[in-house]
C-alpha positions as CSV (number, residue, x, y, z in Angstrom):
1,M,0.0,0.0,0.0
2,Q,1.1,3.5,-0.7
3,A,0.0,6.8,0.8
4,M,0.0,10.1,-1.0
5,Q,-0.6,13.7,-0.1
6,Y,-0.2,17.1,-1.8
7,Q,-0.5,20.3,0.1
8,V,-1.9,23.4,-1.5
9,T,-0.9,26.5,0.5
10,L,-3.5,29.2,0.1
11,P,-3.3,32.9,0.7
12,T,-3.9,34.2,4.3
13,D,-7.1,36.0,3.1
14,Y,-8.4,33.0,1.1
15,D,-12.0,32.2,1.8
16,M,-11.8,28.6,3.1
17,Q,-15.6,28.3,2.6
18,I,-14.6,27.7,-1.1
19,I,-12.8,24.5,-0.1
20,R,-15.6,23.5,2.2
21,D,-18.2,23.9,-0.6
22,R,-15.9,22.2,-3.1
23,T,-15.7,19.2,-0.7
24,T,-19.4,19.1,0.0
25,N,-20.2,19.2,-3.7
26,N,-17.5,16.9,-5.0
27,G,-16.1,14.8,-2.1
28,C,-18.3,11.9,-2.9
29,K,-16.8,11.6,-6.4
30,T,-13.9,9.7,-4.9
31,D,-16.1,7.4,-2.8
32,L,-15.4,3.8,-3.9
33,F,-12.6,4.9,-6.3
34,P,-10.9,1.8,-7.7
35,G,-7.8,0.9,-5.6
36,L,-8.5,3.5,-2.9
37,L,-8.6,2.4,0.7
38,F,-9.7,5.9,1.7
39,K,-9.1,9.6,1.0
40,A,-9.3,12.2,3.8
41,Y,-10.1,15.8,2.6
42,L,-8.0,17.9,5.0
43,I,-7.7,21.6,5.6
44,T,-5.8,24.0,8.0
45,E,-7.0,27.5,8.7
46,R,-4.9,30.4,9.8
47,K,-7.9,31.8,11.9
48,E,-7.8,28.5,13.8
49,G,-4.2,28.9,14.7
50,A,-2.5,27.1,11.8
51,I,0.6,28.6,10.1
52,S,-1.3,29.0,6.9
53,N,-4.5,28.2,5.1
54,S,-4.2,24.9,3.2
55,Y,-5.9,22.1,1.4
56,A,-4.0,18.9,1.9
57,P,-5.9,15.7,0.9
58,F,-4.4,12.4,2.2
59,Y,-4.9,9.1,0.3
60,V,-4.1,5.5,1.2
61,W,-4.1,3.3,-1.9
62,Q,-4.4,-0.5,-1.9
63,D,-2.4,-0.7,-5.1
64,S,-0.4,1.5,-7.5
65,E,-2.9,0.8,-10.3
66,G,-5.6,2.9,-8.6
67,M,-3.1,5.7,-7.7
68,N,-1.8,5.7,-11.3
69,K,-5.4,5.9,-12.6
70,F,-6.1,8.8,-10.3
71,I,-3.0,10.8,-11.2
72,F,-2.7,10.0,-15.0
73,S,-6.3,9.5,-16.2
74,G,-7.6,13.0,-15.7
75,F,-8.8,13.0,-12.1
76,F,-5.7,14.9,-10.8
77,D,-6.3,17.4,-13.6
78,N,-9.0,19.0,-11.4
79,I,-6.3,19.9,-8.9
80,L,-3.9,21.2,-11.6
81,K,-6.7,23.4,-13.1
82,S,-7.8,24.8,-9.8
83,F,-4.4,25.2,-7.9
84,G,-1.6,24.7,-10.5
85,W,1.2,22.3,-10.5
86,Q,1.5,20.4,-7.2
87,Q,4.2,18.1,-5.8
88,I,2.8,14.8,-4.6
89,G,4.4,13.3,-1.6
90,I,4.4,9.5,-1.6
91,G,5.1,7.1,1.3
92,I,5.0,3.4,1.9
93,T,2.5,2.3,4.5
94,S,3.8,0.1,7.3
95,T,0.7,0.4,9.6
96,V,-2.9,0.9,8.8
97,D,-5.0,0.4,12.0
98,L,-8.6,1.7,11.6
99,S,-11.5,1.3,14.0
100,P,-15.0,0.5,13.0
101,D,-15.8,4.2,13.8
102,F,-13.1,5.5,11.5
103,L,-15.4,7.4,9.3
104,R,-16.5,9.6,12.3
105,S,-13.0,11.1,12.3
106,K,-13.0,14.9,12.3
107,Y,-9.3,15.7,12.9
108,L,-6.0,14.3,11.8
109,V,-2.7,14.8,13.5
110,E,0.4,14.5,11.3
111,E,3.7,13.9,13.1
112,Y,7.2,13.5,11.6
113,Q,10.1,11.6,13.0
114,P,13.5,11.4,11.3
115,I,15.2,8.1,10.7
116,E,18.8,8.9,11.7
117,P,21.8,7.3,9.9
118,Q,22.6,4.0,11.6
119,L,24.3,0.7,10.9
120,S,21.1,-1.4,11.1
121,L,17.4,-0.5,10.5
122,T,16.1,-3.4,12.6
123,K,15.2,-1.1,15.6
124,V,13.3,1.5,13.6
125,P,9.7,1.5,14.9
126,I,7.7,1.0,11.7
127,T,4.6,-0.3,13.5
128,A,2.1,1.5,15.7
129,Q,-1.1,0.8,17.4
130,R,-3.9,3.2,17.9
131,K,-4.9,4.3,21.4
132,A,-8.4,4.1,22.9
133,N,-9.3,7.6,21.9
134,E,-8.0,7.2,18.3
135,L,-10.2,6.2,15.4
136,G,-7.3,5.3,13.1
137,K,-3.5,5.4,12.8
138,V,-1.5,5.2,9.6
139,L,2.3,5.1,9.7
140,I,4.3,5.6,6.6
141,Y,8.0,5.8,5.9
142,N,9.9,7.7,3.2
143,P,13.3,6.2,2.4
144,D,14.0,9.1,0.0
145,K,13.8,11.5,3.0
146,W,14.5,9.0,5.8
147,Q,11.5,9.9,7.9
148,L,8.5,8.3,9.5
149,V,5.2,10.0,9.4
150,T,2.3,9.1,11.7
151,F,-1.2,10.1,10.8
152,T,-3.6,9.8,13.8
153,F,-7.4,10.2,13.2
154,L,-9.5,11.6,16.0
155,E,-13.1,12.6,16.6
156,D,-12.3,15.4,19.0
157,K,-10.0,18.2,18.3
158,P,-6.6,17.5,19.9
159,L,-4.9,20.0,22.2
160,S,-1.6,19.5,20.6
161,G,0.3,17.9,17.7
162,Q,2.9,18.8,15.1
163,K,0.3,19.5,12.5
164,V,-3.4,19.3,13.0
165,Y,-5.9,19.2,10.2
166,E,-9.7,19.4,10.1
167,I,-11.2,16.5,8.1
168,L,-14.0,17.7,5.9
169,H,-14.9,14.3,4.4
170,I,-13.5,10.8,4.2
171,S,-14.1,8.9,0.9
172,P,-14.1,5.2,1.7
173,G,-12.8,2.7,-0.8
174,K,-14.9,-0.4,-1.5
175,N,-12.6,-2.6,0.8
176,L,-12.4,-0.2,3.7
177,N,-14.6,-2.4,6.0
178,S,-12.1,-5.3,5.7
179,W,-9.4,-3.0,7.2
180,Q,-11.5,-1.8,10.2
181,K,-10.9,-3.7,13.5
């Protein structure tokens, strides 16, 4: 499985209701997208204490075929037309732990941890379990950047975290239920 995310940084005075309306009107278009486990429509808002306004959807793909279809068969063109050329960050999933209530998630905390140079990678913690108050946890690693990224899904707004997003919508893939435990 692969994860992907692109982050569109928006001007400080950008009306974030535009993104909210866009998600309300179009978010369901990625529901059950082939090869998708789920897509979380994420935003940050300056007025809520974030460094900037942003739109930063996060995808977990069951296979590269679905991801390739999304990127190269015209679906990603909507992003290019609306926001211009965007870099897509790709990571390899090492943990996907989703509760049966995963779709109730309203916030996502994204936390980075560097993987320092070492003689053996056997002690690098590439697994994680969600805690009682967490609706989901996804851990990815990026060997091109040597970092681990943990995505924690919550129903209630967290008091802290490296980066906190509001989730506007989660598009489930057709096999999402088989990943919920």
